[in-house]
CHARMM internal coordinates of N, CA and C (Angstrom, degrees):
IC EDIT
DIST 1 N 1 CA 1.4484
DIST 1 CA 1 C 1.5210
ANGL 1 N 1 CA 1 C 111.28
DIST 1 C 2 N 1.3060
ANGL 1 CA 1 C 2 N 118.10
DIHE 1 N 1 CA 1 C 2 N 11.49
DIST 2 N 2 CA 1.4684
ANGL 1 C 2 N 2 CA 121.19
DIHE 1 CA 1 C 2 N 2 CA -179.02
DIST 2 CA 2 C 1.5188
ANGL 2 N 2 CA 2 C 112.43
DIHE 1 C 2 N 2 CA 2 C -59.97
DIST 2 C 3 N 1.3225
ANGL 2 CA 2 C 3 N 116.80
DIHE 2 N 2 CA 2 C 3 N -27.21
DIST 3 N 3 CA 1.4588
ANGL 2 C 3 N 3 CA 119.60
DIHE 2 CA 2 C 3 N 3 CA 179.96
DIST 3 CA 3 C 1.5141
ANGL 3 N 3 CA 3 C 112.01
DIHE 2 C 3 N 3 CA 3 C -58.57
DIST 3 C 4 N 1.2957
ANGL 3 CA 3 C 4 N 118.34
DIHE 3 N 3 CA 3 C 4 N -28.67
DIST 4 N 4 CA 1.4587
ANGL 3 C 4 N 4 CA 122.66
DIHE 3 CA 3 C 4 N 4 CA -176.78
DIST 4 CA 4 C 1.5307
ANGL 4 N 4 CA 4 C 112.07
DIHE 3 C 4 N 4 CA 4 C -76.20
DIST 4 C 5 N 1.3162
ANGL 4 CA 4 C 5 N 117.77
DIHE 4 N 4 CA 4 C 5 N -9.36
DIST 5 N 5 CA 1.4531
ANGL 4 C 5 N 5 CA 121.02
DIHE 4 CA 4 C 5 N 5 CA 177.74
DIST 5 CA 5 C 1.5216
ANGL 5 N 5 CA 5 C 111.69
DIHE 4 C 5 N 5 CA 5 C -75.98
DIST 5 C 6 N 1.3127
ANGL 5 CA 5 C 6 N 116.29
DIHE 5 N 5 CA 5 C 6 N -16.83
DIST 6 N 6 CA 1.4569
ANGL 5 C 6 N 6 CA 122.80
DIHE 5 CA 5 C 6 N 6 CA 179.13
DIST 6 CA 6 C 1.5180
ANGL 6 N 6 CA 6 C 107.33
DIHE 5 C 6 N 6 CA 6 C -105.96
DIST 6 C 7 N 1.3206
ANGL 6 CA 6 C 7 N 117.40
DIHE 6 N 6 CA 6 C 7 N 135.57
DIST 7 N 7 CA 1.4603
ANGL 6 C 7 N 7 CA 120.80
DIHE 6 CA 6 C 7 N 7 CA -176.36
DIST 7 CA 7 C 1.5244
ANGL 7 N 7 CA 7 C 111.74
DIHE 6 C 7 N 7 CA 7 C -67.28
DIST 7 C 8 N 1.3268
ANGL 7 CA 7 C 8 N 115.52
DIHE 7 N 7 CA 7 C 8 N 156.38
DIST 8 N 8 CA 1.4566
ANGL 7 C 8 N 8 CA 120.24
DIHE 7 CA 7 C 8 N 8 CA 175.74
DIST 8 CA 8 C 1.5218
ANGL 8 N 8 CA 8 C 110.87
DIHE 7 C 8 N 8 CA 8 C -58.66
DIST 8 C 9 N 1.3271
ANGL 8 CA 8 C 9 N 117.06
DIHE 8 N 8 CA 8 C 9 N -39.03
DIST 9 N 9 CA 1.4642
ANGL 8 C 9 N 9 CA 120.27
DIHE 8 CA 8 C 9 N 9 CA 178.24
DIST 9 CA 9 C 1.5206
ANGL 9 N 9 CA 9 C 110.90
DIHE 8 C 9 N 9 CA 9 C -59.06
DIST 9 C 10 N 1.3175
ANGL 9 CA 9 C 10 N 116.61
DIHE 9 N 9 CA 9 C 10 N -42.46
DIST 10 N 10 CA 1.4697
ANGL 9 C 10 N 10 CA 120.47
DIHE 9 CA 9 C 10 N 10 CA -179.35
DIST 10 CA 10 C 1.5282
ANGL 10 N 10 CA 10 C 110.84
DIHE 9 C 10 N 10 CA 10 C -64.73
DIST 10 C 11 N 1.3341
ANGL 10 CA 10 C 11 N 117.95
DIHE 10 N 10 CA 10 C 11 N -42.53
DIST 11 N 11 CA 1.4657
ANGL 10 C 11 N 11 CA 120.77
DIHE 10 CA 10 C 11 N 11 CA 177.84
DIST 11 CA 11 C 1.5192
ANGL 11 N 11 CA 11 C 110.47
DIHE 10 C 11 N 11 CA 11 C -61.26
DIST 11 C 12 N 1.3304
ANGL 11 CA 11 C 12 N 116.69
DIHE 11 N 11 CA 11 C 12 N -43.28
DIST 12 N 12 CA 1.4662
ANGL 11 C 12 N 12 CA 120.55
DIHE 11 CA 11 C 12 N 12 CA 179.91
DIST 12 CA 12 C 1.5235
ANGL 12 N 12 CA 12 C 110.64
DIHE 11 C 12 N 12 CA 12 C -64.62
DIST 12 C 13 N 1.3108
ANGL 12 CA 12 C 13 N 117.43
DIHE 12 N 12 CA 12 C 13 N -45.44
DIST 13 N 13 CA 1.4681
ANGL 12 C 13 N 13 CA 121.76
DIHE 12 CA 12 C 13 N 13 CA -179.16
DIST 13 CA 13 C 1.5284
ANGL 13 N 13 CA 13 C 110.46
DIHE 12 C 13 N 13 CA 13 C -62.30
DIST 13 C 14 N 1.3231
ANGL 13 CA 13 C 14 N 116.72
DIHE 13 N 13 CA 13 C 14 N -46.05
DIST 14 N 14 CA 1.4643
ANGL 13 C 14 N 14 CA 119.54
DIHE 13 CA 13 C 14 N 14 CA 179.37
DIST 14 CA 14 C 1.5280
ANGL 14 N 14 CA 14 C 111.18
DIHE 13 C 14 N 14 CA 14 C -61.29
DIST 14 C 15 N 1.3156
ANGL 14 CA 14 C 15 N 116.42
DIHE 14 N 14 CA 14 C 15 N -38.90
DIST 15 N 15 CA 1.4595
ANGL 14 C 15 N 15 CA 120.16
DIHE 14 CA 14 C 15 N 15 CA 179.40
DIST 15 CA 15 C 1.5203
ANGL 15 N 15 CA 15 C 110.92
DIHE 14 C 15 N 15 CA 15 C -67.17
DIST 15 C 16 N 1.3157
ANGL 15 CA 15 C 16 N 117.18
DIHE 15 N 15 CA 15 C 16 N -44.46
DIST 16 N 16 CA 1.4639
ANGL 15 C 16 N 16 CA 120.56
DIHE 15 CA 15 C 16 N 16 CA 177.95
DIST 16 CA 16 C 1.5220
ANGL 16 N 16 CA 16 C 109.82
DIHE 15 C 16 N 16 CA 16 C -59.78
DIST 16 C 17 N 1.3227
ANGL 16 CA 16 C 17 N 117.27
DIHE 16 N 16 CA 16 C 17 N -44.04
DIST 17 N 17 CA 1.4628
ANGL 16 C 17 N 17 CA 120.18
DIHE 16 CA 16 C 17 N 17 CA -179.85
DIST 17 CA 17 C 1.5251
ANGL 17 N 17 CA 17 C 111.74
DIHE 16 C 17 N 17 CA 17 C -63.45
DIST 17 C 18 N 1.3285
ANGL 17 CA 17 C 18 N 117.01
DIHE 17 N 17 CA 17 C 18 N -39.72
DIST 18 N 18 CA 1.4695
ANGL 17 C 18 N 18 CA 120.26
DIHE 17 CA 17 C 18 N 18 CA 179.24
DIST 18 CA 18 C 1.5206
ANGL 18 N 18 CA 18 C 111.52
DIHE 17 C 18 N 18 CA 18 C -67.81
DIST 18 C 19 N 1.3110
ANGL 18 CA 18 C 19 N 116.55
DIHE 18 N 18 CA 18 C 19 N -36.32
DIST 19 N 19 CA 1.4612
ANGL 18 C 19 N 19 CA 120.64
DIHE 18 CA 18 C 19 N 19 CA -174.86
DIST 19 CA 19 C 1.5267
ANGL 19 N 19 CA 19 C 113.19
DIHE 18 C 19 N 19 CA 19 C -84.77
DIST 19 C 20 N 1.3367
ANGL 19 CA 19 C 20 N 117.05
DIHE 19 N 19 CA 19 C 20 N -33.32
DIST 20 N 20 CA 1.4677
ANGL 19 C 20 N 20 CA 118.26
DIHE 19 CA 19 C 20 N 20 CA -169.31
DIST 20 CA 20 C 1.5195
ANGL 20 N 20 CA 20 C 113.78
DIHE 19 C 20 N 20 CA 20 C -147.65
DIST 20 C 21 N 1.3124
ANGL 20 CA 20 C 21 N 118.11
DIHE 20 N 20 CA 20 C 21 N 32.16
DIST 21 N 21 CA 1.4665
ANGL 20 C 21 N 21 CA 121.20
DIHE 20 CA 20 C 21 N 21 CA -175.42
DIST 21 CA 21 C 1.5236
ANGL 21 N 21 CA 21 C 112.95
DIHE 20 C 21 N 21 CA 21 C -57.62
DIST 21 C 22 N 1.3096
ANGL 21 CA 21 C 22 N 117.31
DIHE 21 N 21 CA 21 C 22 N -44.30
DIST 22 N 22 CA 1.4702
ANGL 21 C 22 N 22 CA 120.68
DIHE 21 CA 21 C 22 N 22 CA -176.45
DIST 22 CA 22 C 1.5247
ANGL 22 N 22 CA 22 C 112.41
DIHE 21 C 22 N 22 CA 22 C -91.14
DIST 22 C 23 N 1.3085
ANGL 22 CA 22 C 23 N 116.89
DIHE 22 N 22 CA 22 C 23 N 6.22
DIST 23 N 23 CA 1.4629
ANGL 22 C 23 N 23 CA 121.97
DIHE 22 CA 22 C 23 N 23 CA -177.66
DIST 23 CA 23 C 1.5224
ANGL 23 N 23 CA 23 C 110.93
DIHE 22 C 23 N 23 CA 23 C -89.14
DIST 23 C 24 N 1.3168
ANGL 23 CA 23 C 24 N 116.38
DIHE 23 N 23 CA 23 C 24 N 164.45
DIST 24 N 24 CA 1.4632
ANGL 23 C 24 N 24 CA 119.68
DIHE 23 CA 23 C 24 N 24 CA 175.91
DIST 24 CA 24 C 1.5355
ANGL 24 N 24 CA 24 C 111.16
DIHE 23 C 24 N 24 CA 24 C -61.82
DIST 24 C 25 N 1.3103
ANGL 24 CA 24 C 25 N 115.44
DIHE 24 N 24 CA 24 C 25 N 158.48
DIST 25 N 25 CA 1.4626
ANGL 24 C 25 N 25 CA 121.40
DIHE 24 CA 24 C 25 N 25 CA -177.10
DIST 25 CA 25 C 1.5290
ANGL 25 N 25 CA 25 C 111.99
DIHE 24 C 25 N 25 CA 25 C -54.92
DIST 25 C 26 N 1.3158
ANGL 25 CA 25 C 26 N 117.54
DIHE 25 N 25 CA 25 C 26 N -37.63
DIST 26 N 26 CA 1.4657
ANGL 25 C 26 N 26 CA 121.02
DIHE 25 CA 25 C 26 N 26 CA -179.26
DIST 26 CA 26 C 1.5247
ANGL 26 N 26 CA 26 C 111.27
DIHE 25 C 26 N 26 CA 26 C -59.27
DIST 26 C 27 N 1.3169
ANGL 26 CA 26 C 27 N 117.01
DIHE 26 N 26 CA 26 C 27 N -37.79
DIST 27 N 27 CA 1.4633
ANGL 26 C 27 N 27 CA 120.76
DIHE 26 CA 26 C 27 N 27 CA 179.42
DIST 27 CA 27 C 1.5238
ANGL 27 N 27 CA 27 C 111.39
DIHE 26 C 27 N 27 CA 27 C -71.49
DIST 27 C 28 N 1.3189
ANGL 27 CA 27 C 28 N 116.90
DIHE 27 N 27 CA 27 C 28 N -38.21
DIST 28 N 28 CA 1.4700
ANGL 27 C 28 N 28 CA 119.87
DIHE 27 CA 27 C 28 N 28 CA 176.39
DIST 28 CA 28 C 1.5251
ANGL 28 N 28 CA 28 C 110.33
DIHE 27 C 28 N 28 CA 28 C -63.88
DIST 28 C 29 N 1.3299
ANGL 28 CA 28 C 29 N 116.07
DIHE 28 N 28 CA 28 C 29 N -41.01
DIST 29 N 29 CA 1.4686
ANGL 28 C 29 N 29 CA 120.35
DIHE 28 CA 28 C 29 N 29 CA 177.27
DIST 29 CA 29 C 1.5212
ANGL 29 N 29 CA 29 C 109.86
DIHE 28 C 29 N 29 CA 29 C -63.22
DIST 29 C 30 N 1.3224
ANGL 29 CA 29 C 30 N 117.14
DIHE 29 N 29 CA 29 C 30 N -40.48
DIST 30 N 30 CA 1.4676
ANGL 29 C 30 N 30 CA 120.97
DIHE 29 CA 29 C 30 N 30 CA 179.67
DIST 30 CA 30 C 1.5256
ANGL 30 N 30 CA 30 C 111.08
DIHE 29 C 30 N 30 CA 30 C -61.33
DIST 30 C 31 N 1.3276
ANGL 30 CA 30 C 31 N 117.96
DIHE 30 N 30 CA 30 C 31 N -41.87
DIST 31 N 31 CA 1.4669
ANGL 30 C 31 N 31 CA 120.82
DIHE 30 CA 30 C 31 N 31 CA 177.86
DIST 31 CA 31 C 1.5269
ANGL 31 N 31 CA 31 C 109.73
DIHE 30 C 31 N 31 CA 31 C -62.79
DIST 31 C 32 N 1.3125
ANGL 31 CA 31 C 32 N 117.46
DIHE 31 N 31 CA 31 C 32 N -43.74
DIST 32 N 32 CA 1.4673
ANGL 31 C 32 N 32 CA 120.94
DIHE 31 CA 31 C 32 N 32 CA 178.25
DIST 32 CA 32 C 1.5283
ANGL 32 N 32 CA 32 C 110.83
DIHE 31 C 32 N 32 CA 32 C -61.06
DIST 32 C 33 N 1.3185
ANGL 32 CA 32 C 33 N 117.10
DIHE 32 N 32 CA 32 C 33 N -40.04
DIST 33 N 33 CA 1.4653
ANGL 32 C 33 N 33 CA 120.59
DIHE 32 CA 32 C 33 N 33 CA 178.68
DIST 33 CA 33 C 1.5225
ANGL 33 N 33 CA 33 C 111.57
DIHE 32 C 33 N 33 CA 33 C -66.50
DIST 33 C 34 N 1.3280
ANGL 33 CA 33 C 34 N 117.03
DIHE 33 N 33 CA 33 C 34 N -36.89
DIST 34 N 34 CA 1.4674
ANGL 33 C 34 N 34 CA 120.40
DIHE 33 CA 33 C 34 N 34 CA 176.62
DIST 34 CA 34 C 1.5241
ANGL 34 N 34 CA 34 C 109.57
DIHE 33 C 34 N 34 CA 34 C -62.76
DIST 34 C 35 N 1.3132
ANGL 34 CA 34 C 35 N 117.06
DIHE 34 N 34 CA 34 C 35 N -44.88
DIST 35 N 35 CA 1.4693
ANGL 34 C 35 N 35 CA 120.80
DIHE 34 CA 34 C 35 N 35 CA 178.65
DIST 35 CA 35 C 1.5222
ANGL 35 N 35 CA 35 C 109.59
DIHE 34 C 35 N 35 CA 35 C -58.93
DIST 35 C 36 N 1.3278
ANGL 35 CA 35 C 36 N 116.37
DIHE 35 N 35 CA 35 C 36 N -49.91
DIST 36 N 36 CA 1.4645
ANGL 35 C 36 N 36 CA 121.18
DIHE 35 CA 35 C 36 N 36 CA -178.55
DIST 36 CA 36 C 1.5255
ANGL 36 N 36 CA 36 C 111.28
DIHE 35 C 36 N 36 CA 36 C -59.96
DIST 36 C 37 N 1.3292
ANGL 36 CA 36 C 37 N 116.32
DIHE 36 N 36 CA 36 C 37 N -47.04
DIST 37 N 37 CA 1.4592
ANGL 36 C 37 N 37 CA 119.88
DIHE 36 CA 36 C 37 N 37 CA -176.86
DIST 37 CA 37 C 1.5238
ANGL 37 N 37 CA 37 C 112.14
DIHE 36 C 37 N 37 CA 37 C -66.60
DIST 37 C 38 N 1.3235
ANGL 37 CA 37 C 38 N 117.55
DIHE 37 N 37 CA 37 C 38 N -41.42
DIST 38 N 38 CA 1.4687
ANGL 37 C 38 N 38 CA 119.77
DIHE 37 CA 37 C 38 N 38 CA 178.82
DIST 38 CA 38 C 1.5163
ANGL 38 N 38 CA 38 C 111.17
DIHE 37 C 38 N 38 CA 38 C -63.71
DIST 38 C 39 N 1.3249
ANGL 38 CA 38 C 39 N 116.91
DIHE 38 N 38 CA 38 C 39 N -39.70
DIST 39 N 39 CA 1.4671
ANGL 38 C 39 N 39 CA 119.89
DIHE 38 CA 38 C 39 N 39 CA 178.24
DIST 39 CA 39 C 1.5267
ANGL 39 N 39 CA 39 C 110.21
DIHE 38 C 39 N 39 CA 39 C -66.18
DIST 39 C 40 N 1.3065
ANGL 39 CA 39 C 40 N 116.12
DIHE 39 N 39 CA 39 C 40 N -45.86
DIST 40 N 40 CA 1.4686
ANGL 39 C 40 N 40 CA 121.01
DIHE 39 CA 39 C 40 N 40 CA -177.74
DIST 40 CA 40 C 1.5294
ANGL 40 N 40 CA 40 C 111.62
DIHE 39 C 40 N 40 CA 40 C -61.95
DIST 40 C 41 N 1.3293
ANGL 40 CA 40 C 41 N 116.11
DIHE 40 N 40 CA 40 C 41 N -43.42
DIST 41 N 41 CA 1.4644
ANGL 40 C 41 N 41 CA 121.29
DIHE 40 CA 40 C 41 N 41 CA -177.43
DIST 41 CA 41 C 1.5323
ANGL 41 N 41 CA 41 C 113.02
DIHE 40 C 41 N 41 CA 41 C -87.73
DIST 41 C 42 N 1.3344
ANGL 41 CA 41 C 42 N 116.16
DIHE 41 N 41 CA 41 C 42 N -4.25
DIST 42 N 42 CA 1.4681
ANGL 41 C 42 N 42 CA 122.56
DIHE 41 CA 41 C 42 N 42 CA -175.43
DIST 42 CA 42 C 1.5273
ANGL 42 N 42 CA 42 C 110.73
DIHE 41 C 42 N 42 CA 42 C 55.55
DIST 42 C 43 N 1.3267
ANGL 42 CA 42 C 43 N 114.46
DIHE 42 N 42 CA 42 C 43 N 39.55
DIST 43 N 43 CA 1.4584
ANGL 42 C 43 N 43 CA 121.54
DIHE 42 CA 42 C 43 N 43 CA 177.66
DIST 43 CA 43 C 1.5212
ANGL 43 N 43 CA 43 C 108.42
DIHE 42 C 43 N 43 CA 43 C -89.78
DIST 43 C 44 N 1.3273
ANGL 43 CA 43 C 44 N 117.13
DIHE 43 N 43 CA 43 C 44 N 113.26
DIST 44 N 44 CA 1.4628
ANGL 43 C 44 N 44 CA 121.68
DIHE 43 CA 43 C 44 N 44 CA -172.97
DIST 44 CA 44 C 1.5133
ANGL 44 N 44 CA 44 C 110.51
DIHE 43 C 44 N 44 CA 44 C 50.77
DIST 44 C 45 N 1.3145
ANGL 44 CA 44 C 45 N 115.88
DIHE 44 N 44 CA 44 C 45 N 44.12
DIST 45 N 45 CA 1.4583
ANGL 44 C 45 N 45 CA 121.98
DIHE 44 CA 44 C 45 N 45 CA -174.63
DIST 45 CA 45 C 1.5194
ANGL 45 N 45 CA 45 C 109.31
DIHE 44 C 45 N 45 CA 45 C -157.59
DIST 45 C 46 N 1.3297
ANGL 45 CA 45 C 46 N 114.96
DIHE 45 N 45 CA 45 C 46 N 157.96
DIST 46 N 46 CA 1.4622
ANGL 45 C 46 N 46 CA 119.60
DIHE 45 CA 45 C 46 N 46 CA 172.48
DIST 46 CA 46 C 1.5292
ANGL 46 N 46 CA 46 C 111.10
DIHE 45 C 46 N 46 CA 46 C -92.30
DIST 46 C 47 N 1.3317
ANGL 46 CA 46 C 47 N 115.90
DIHE 46 N 46 CA 46 C 47 N 3.50
DIST 47 N 47 CA 1.4588
ANGL 46 C 47 N 47 CA 120.50
DIHE 46 CA 46 C 47 N 47 CA -179.91
DIST 47 CA 47 C 1.5143
ANGL 47 N 47 CA 47 C 113.87
DIHE 46 C 47 N 47 CA 47 C 100.45
DIST 47 C 48 N 1.3205
ANGL 47 CA 47 C 48 N 116.46
DIHE 47 N 47 CA 47 C 48 N -5.90
DIST 48 N 48 CA 1.4644
ANGL 47 C 48 N 48 CA 119.82
DIHE 47 CA 47 C 48 N 48 CA 177.60
DIST 48 CA 48 C 1.5273
ANGL 48 N 48 CA 48 C 109.26
DIHE 47 C 48 N 48 CA 48 C -105.36
DIST 48 C 49 N 1.3090
ANGL 48 CA 48 C 49 N 115.99
DIHE 48 N 48 CA 48 C 49 N 160.32
DIST 49 N 49 CA 1.4629
ANGL 48 C 49 N 49 CA 119.75
DIHE 48 CA 48 C 49 N 49 CA 178.03
DIST 49 CA 49 C 1.5235
ANGL 49 N 49 CA 49 C 110.22
DIHE 48 C 49 N 49 CA 49 C -65.35
DIST 49 C 50 N 1.3192
ANGL 49 CA 49 C 50 N 116.94
DIHE 49 N 49 CA 49 C 50 N -48.88
DIST 50 N 50 CA 1.4642
ANGL 49 C 50 N 50 CA 119.66
DIHE 49 CA 49 C 50 N 50 CA -178.95
DIST 50 CA 50 C 1.5254
ANGL 50 N 50 CA 50 C 110.82
DIHE 49 C 50 N 50 CA 50 C -62.71
DIST 50 C 51 N 1.3300
ANGL 50 CA 50 C 51 N 117.33
DIHE 50 N 50 CA 50 C 51 N -39.00
DIST 51 N 51 CA 1.4547
ANGL 50 C 51 N 51 CA 121.01
DIHE 50 CA 50 C 51 N 51 CA 177.37
DIST 51 CA 51 C 1.5161
ANGL 51 N 51 CA 51 C 112.54
DIHE 50 C 51 N 51 CA 51 C -65.91
DIST 51 C 52 N 1.3090
ANGL 51 CA 51 C 52 N 116.02
DIHE 51 N 51 CA 51 C 52 N -28.03
DIST 52 N 52 CA 1.4595
ANGL 51 C 52 N 52 CA 121.37
DIHE 51 CA 51 C 52 N 52 CA 179.01
DIST 52 CA 52 C 1.5200
ANGL 52 N 52 CA 52 C 110.97
DIHE 51 C 52 N 52 CA 52 C -76.94
DIST 52 C 53 N 1.3278
ANGL 52 CA 52 C 53 N 117.01
DIHE 52 N 52 CA 52 C 53 N -50.75
DIST 53 N 53 CA 1.4679
ANGL 52 C 53 N 53 CA 119.41
DIHE 52 CA 52 C 53 N 53 CA -174.61
DIST 53 CA 53 C 1.5214
ANGL 53 N 53 CA 53 C 112.55
DIHE 52 C 53 N 53 CA 53 C -72.54
DIST 53 C 54 N 1.3269
ANGL 53 CA 53 C 54 N 118.06
DIHE 53 N 53 CA 53 C 54 N -27.81
DIST 54 N 54 CA 1.4621
ANGL 53 C 54 N 54 CA 120.10
DIHE 53 CA 53 C 54 N 54 CA -178.86
DIST 54 CA 54 C 1.5195
ANGL 54 N 54 CA 54 C 113.91
DIHE 53 C 54 N 54 CA 54 C -93.58
DIST 54 C 55 N 1.3215
ANGL 54 CA 54 C 55 N 118.15
DIHE 54 N 54 CA 54 C 55 N -2.45
DIST 55 N 55 CA 1.4621
ANGL 54 C 55 N 55 CA 121.04
DIHE 54 CA 54 C 55 N 55 CA 177.24
DIST 55 CA 55 C 1.5310
ANGL 55 N 55 CA 55 C 108.70
DIHE 54 C 55 N 55 CA 55 C -59.70
DIST 55 C 56 N 1.2966
ANGL 55 CA 55 C 56 N 115.65
DIHE 55 N 55 CA 55 C 56 N 128.49
DIST 56 N 56 CA 1.4715
ANGL 55 C 56 N 56 CA 120.96
DIHE 55 CA 55 C 56 N 56 CA -175.28
DIST 56 CA 56 C 1.5276
ANGL 56 N 56 CA 56 C 111.46
DIHE 55 C 56 N 56 CA 56 C -52.44
DIST 56 C 57 N 1.3208
ANGL 56 CA 56 C 57 N 114.99
DIHE 56 N 56 CA 56 C 57 N 131.09
DIST 57 N 57 CA 1.4527
ANGL 56 C 57 N 57 CA 121.74
DIHE 56 CA 56 C 57 N 57 CA 173.99
DIST 57 CA 57 C 1.5143
ANGL 57 N 57 CA 57 C 115.97
DIHE 56 C 57 N 57 CA 57 C 80.96
DIST 57 C 58 N 1.3188
ANGL 57 CA 57 C 58 N 118.42
DIHE 57 N 57 CA 57 C 58 N 0.86
DIST 58 N 58 CA 1.4614
ANGL 57 C 58 N 58 CA 119.92
DIHE 57 CA 57 C 58 N 58 CA -175.82
DIST 58 CA 58 C 1.5287
ANGL 58 N 58 CA 58 C 113.53
DIHE 57 C 58 N 58 CA 58 C -86.37
DIST 58 C 59 N 1.3091
ANGL 58 CA 58 C 59 N 117.26
DIHE 58 N 58 CA 58 C 59 N -42.09
DIST 59 N 59 CA 1.4648
ANGL 58 C 59 N 59 CA 121.53
DIHE 58 CA 58 C 59 N 59 CA -178.31
DIST 59 CA 59 C 1.5172
ANGL 59 N 59 CA 59 C 107.70
DIHE 58 C 59 N 59 CA 59 C -132.33
DIST 59 C 60 N 1.3242
ANGL 59 CA 59 C 60 N 114.71
DIHE 59 N 59 CA 59 C 60 N 121.99
DIST 60 N 60 CA 1.4638
ANGL 59 C 60 N 60 CA 120.70
DIHE 59 CA 59 C 60 N 60 CA -170.05
DIST 60 CA 60 C 1.5225
ANGL 60 N 60 CA 60 C 113.85
DIHE 59 C 60 N 60 CA 60 C -59.51
DIST 60 C 61 N 1.3169
ANGL 60 CA 60 C 61 N 117.85
DIHE 60 N 60 CA 60 C 61 N -28.56
DIST 61 N 61 CA 1.4559
ANGL 60 C 61 N 61 CA 120.44
DIHE 60 CA 60 C 61 N 61 CA -179.62
DIST 61 CA 61 C 1.5099
ANGL 61 N 61 CA 61 C 114.27
DIHE 60 C 61 N 61 CA 61 C -63.70
DIST 61 C 62 N 1.3258
ANGL 61 CA 61 C 62 N 116.40
DIHE 61 N 61 CA 61 C 62 N -22.54
DIST 62 N 62 CA 1.4684
ANGL 61 C 62 N 62 CA 120.62
DIHE 61 CA 61 C 62 N 62 CA -178.52
DIST 62 CA 62 C 1.5286
ANGL 62 N 62 CA 62 C 112.28
DIHE 61 C 62 N 62 CA 62 C -103.83
DIST 62 C 63 N 1.3322
ANGL 62 CA 62 C 63 N 117.47
DIHE 62 N 62 CA 62 C 63 N -1.69
DIST 63 N 63 CA 1.4736
ANGL 62 C 63 N 63 CA 119.58
DIHE 62 CA 62 C 63 N 63 CA 178.91
DIST 63 CA 63 C 1.5224
ANGL 63 N 63 CA 63 C 109.15
DIHE 62 C 63 N 63 CA 63 C -70.78
DIST 63 C 64 N 1.3076
ANGL 63 CA 63 C 64 N 115.99
DIHE 63 N 63 CA 63 C 64 N 141.02
DIST 64 N 64 CA 1.4688
ANGL 63 C 64 N 64 CA 119.95
DIHE 63 CA 63 C 64 N 64 CA 178.62
DIST 64 CA 64 C 1.4987
ANGL 64 N 64 CA 64 C 110.85
DIHE 63 C 64 N 64 CA 64 C -100.35
END
COOR INIT
IC SEED 1 N 1 CA 1 C
IC BUILD
């Protein structure tokens, strides 16, 4: 349950930075919107931000 020690905002920010740090702002916003929409729709997600960004294969920054 260590994932819950970090806020949802922090997980989203870290994911955006991993996916699009050097990209234009519009692309960073797009990644954030994808995270939000997947969580909201429970698309490849359990409905939480952390569950969305850490779902295997969804965001390359978290792939092992």
